[in-house]
N, C-alpha and C positions, 0 to 999 in steps of 0.2 A: 459512454457504457458508465455502471458502476460497478465496481470493484472492493472486495471487502480482502484483505491482510489479517490471518492470527498466526501469531508465533509471537515469542519471546520477545522485548521491545529490542534488542539487536537484530536481529531475524530481519522484523519489517524495519527497522532503520535501511540495513542492506538490500532489500527485497524492495524498495522504493526511490531505493535511485538506479537499480538498475532497474527498473522501471521509468526510472524518466527517462534513460536512453532513447526508449522507444516510440513513449506518448506523451503527451503532452497533457498535464496534472490541474486539472482546475482547481478543484478543492482537497483537502485533506480533514477526514475529523478529529477530533482528537482520542488517541486511545483509552478503548470500556477497557477495562480488565475484569481478565474472566473470577470467576465469585476461587476461593477460598479449597486450598492449599496448591491451584495455579500461579504461575509468570509468567501466564500468555494471560497476550491481549487480544484486540479487534480491531484493523484501523480501517474505515472506509472510505473510496476516496471515486472521484470519477474525471473520466477521460477520457482525453481523443487521440484517436491511431497520428502521427505524424504522417505529415504529407514525405516528408524527408528521407527516409528508411526505407531498406531494403532487406530482405531476407538471408 
């Protein structure tokens, strides 16, 4: 599965940590900044569901 995180560096870092608890993260791209004056960037992930997580 491919995911795109879009937000501030702090938001994407925190979200990446939270996702790592429920997904196996295979790859993480470098941050791609939005055009100025935006302070947001994008990170692309390749992930798979973990077998050991429960809803």
